[in-house]
N, C-alpha and C positions, 0 to 999 in steps of 0.2 A: 545334587550339588550336597557334602556332610553339613550336619548342624554343627554350626561354631559357639552356638550356647553349651555350657557347661552345667552341667544339671547337678542342682544343692540338693534335691532328695525330700526339700522342701513341698510341703502341697501348694501348689500356685494359683495365684488370684487375678483376676481378669481386671483391666481396663475395656471399661467402655468404647466399642470401637469410636461414637462420636467425639469420645475426648481426646483420644487417640490420636484421630485426623487434624483436630485444633493444634492439639501441641505440636504436633510434628509438621501441622503448616506456620507454625510461629515462629520457631527455631529457637527458645526463648530455652535455656536451662536450667534457670532456677525456676521459673515457670513448674515445669516439668520435673523436677526431684521434691518440691510443695507439693505436688498434687499426689505424688505416691507417699508421701508420707501421710497425708491425709487419709489417702485410700488406704493406708497400713492401720488409723485408726479406725479406719468405717464411718468417717466422716463426724466420730464425735469429740473432737475436740478444733479449736479452731486456730487459724494459724498462727497466732502470737505466743496460740499455746504453746506451740512446737519450736520455739526459740531458743529453749535452753536445749532439747533436743538434736537440732540440726546446726547449732551452734552460730547462728548469724544473729545479726545488730539487727536493728530494729529497722535502718532503711531496705536492707537487704530485704527482710522480711515483706516491708509493705509492698515496693517493688515489684517482687513475685505473687503477691495478694492481688495486686491492683493489673496484674495481667491476666491474672484466671479470671477476677473479675469480669473483665474485657471481653474474655472468652466465654460468658455465661456457665462457667465450670465452677462459681464458688458464690451464694450469698454474699450482698454486701452487710459490713458488721454484723456477723454472723454472732447466734446468741449459743453457740456451743461453749460449754464447761471452760474452765481453767486446766491446765495440766496437772497432772499430781503433784505434791511438793517434794522436793529437790531430796537425794538420800540422807545429805544431812542435816535435816528438819530437826532441830531438838527441841522436845516441848519442856525439859527442864528449865534449857536457859532462856526460853521464851517466857515461862514463869517467873525465872528470877529477875528479868529486865520489867515485868511489868508491876513487880511489887516495889524493886528499886532502882529504878530508872526515872523518875519524877520529870524527864524531859522527854522521852521515848512516850508516855501515857500520855503527856501534853499533845506531844504531837498526833498521837491516834485518836484523840480527840476532836482535833482540827482536820484531820483527814477524815475523818469518818463524818465530821459537819460538813465538808466541800462533796462531798460523793452522793452524801444522803442515805448511806448506808451503815449498819455494823462491818466492821470491819470481821474476817473468818481467822480461825490462827493460819491457814495458809497465808491470806494477805498481810495477817502481821509478820511472819515470818518474812515475806518478802522486804516488809518498811524496815522491820529490822536489820535487813539486809545492807538495804539500802545507807545505812547511818553507821552499822561496824563493820559491815567488809568493805564498803566500799568510802566509809570515813565520812560521809556528805553531813553536812550541819544542817540541824532541823531548819533553821530557815530557808536554807537551799532546797531540802525535800519538799516544805511546804509551796514554795514556787513552783519547783517541779510540777509538785501536784496540779496547781491552779495552770499551770502553763498547758499542760496534757487535757485538761477537762475544761477549758475555754477553746483548742483546739480540735477535739471532739464534738465540743459540743457547733463547731462551724462545721466540721464535715457532716453532721448526720443530723443534726439538732435540736432545737431545745428540750431538755428532760434526757439526752442521753448522758451517760457518764461511762469513764474509760476503766478498764479492769486492771486489776493492781498490775496484774504481770505484763501490760503493756507500759502503764509507768517505769516498774521496773527494767523494763527493758531502755527506756527513753532516760534514767536515770543511769545504766550502763554507760548510754551514748555521751552523756553527760561527762561523767568520771573520764571515759576516754578523749574528749577533746579540752579535759584542763579545767571545768566548768565545775569548782571546789567551793565558790566562796560566794558571797552573795554579790559580790561587785563585780565577778565574774561574769554568773547568771542576769545580771543587768543588762552589762555589756550587750552580752548574746542575744535575749531579748528585744533590743532595740536595733542589733544588727536584722533579727529575723521580723520585725516591723519593717522596716525599711525594704527588704525582700518581698513581704507580703503584698504591700503598696504596688512594688513594680509588677508583682504577678497580676495584682487585682487590673491594673492595666492592661498588660497582654490577654487575661482572657477574657475581656470587653472587646477589645478589636480583634478577637478568635469568636466572640457571637458566643461564648460560654456561659456570659450571664457573670451573676455576682459568686456562686458559688467558690470555695476553695477548691484549687487544683490536687487532683490525688498525687501519688506518690512518684508514678510515671510521668508524669505531666509534670509534675518540679524540677525533675532532672532536666526535661527540655527547658522549661522559663528560665531556671539557674543557667544553664548555657550561655541562652539569648543573651542576659543580661549581662555575665562576663565578659560576652565577646561586645557589648557595647551596642547593642541594636536596641534604640527606642521605640517607643510602641506604633512609632507610624510606619517603619521600614517591618516592623513584624505584620501589621495591616496589611503592605503590598505583598509580603510572602504568603499573606494569608490568600489574598484575592487570586494570587499566581496557583495556587497549590489547588484551589477550589476550580478554576479553570480549567485546568487541565485534567482533573482527576473526576472533577465533577461530584468532589466532597473534599469534605476534610479530612487527613488525614496529615497526623502530628510527625512519622518520619520524614515523609517527602518536604513538607512546609521546612523540618531541620536540614534538611538535605540542600535546599535553596539557600537558605541564611546561612549556613557552614561555607558554600560556594561564595555566596558575597563577601563573607568575613576572610574566608582566601585571601581574595582578589583585592581585601581595603575597601571595602564599598559598605556602609552602616547608614547613610541616610538617605531618604528617598530623593535626592537633587544628587547624591552620586550613583546610583543608580540609573536614573533614567539617564544620565551623560552618557555611561556606560552603557547602557541599551539603546540610545541614539546612533552612538558611533558603532555599536555591534561589536567592539573588542577590549575585550579582558585586559587589565591589568598587566595581565600575564603573558598579552600577544596572542592567546587563541579566542576565535572567531564564537559567539554564541551561538547557538542552534538554532533561535526564533527567530522570526521574522522581525526586522528594526525597526519599520515604520510603524507597523503592527502594536505591537510591544509602548514604543517608544507614544504613538497613540494612547494605549490604554493606560499607561500612566501617569498623562497629562488630563484624561479624563479623571482618573482616579483622585489623583491630586486635587482636582476640584469640587467632585463629591465631596469628600473629608474636608475643605475649608465649610463650605453650606454647611453639615453636618455641626461642623462646631461651630458654626456663626449660630445659628439656631440653637444649641448646647447654650452657649454665654447668654440669650437672650432670655 
């Protein structure tokens, strides 16, 4: 069979066979693209540092990085340096702002104190871009910095601080969502706090501890919350996943919950009733043994009730 690839004449670079096998097996296009970009830079840049080059938002980058982390192809919380400054970086403009913009210099002092380091010229350029290019007020920027620091510490431990490139990307996301005032920022943070409370309950019933979910995990949790599932139903889906797969698999658990949502089943009682009758509301029959599943659900409810009673006492 003739070669279908068009050769460009460039010197080829090799993808490690193990990495290639993992990427093909996972079938995640964004993860594969991110790996190629990292390979192109020979691993000298962190994924976040490639945000500008790849023209991705923070959420898309985080999701792709999380997949590569799960596959064991990138180190978590990489210490690789930031990307080089953009071509439109202007030292004369930065110098002018440092000399004449009191609000900017005050913000620099606040951000440096929060990050525990002196900001480099590249960092200062990113900070100035948030203020001038995105037109974010200084109080909103400082709220943004605090949010990024607290999220980073929760994910990676005390003493860890995010890079300005990460803060810049999150600021662009805030701008896209219309978070350009302190009132809008406060409302967003309240909404995020409520979401995180629900996520924490989900993480506990999934027996994943008190850690914050990574971006790919948060996508599942957010979808389940929007579907209206209480933690008790997620716990039931978790147990069925482990029972069938011998381990927890996010995609399998998500498939169970999506099926229940499509059938209008959201509480353990609704699921139990449906399992006992063996009939979905759409008229299709379940393929699981009705008596066995019904018995399992009842035993699980008793177990959860005992655990709740022990926790309350």
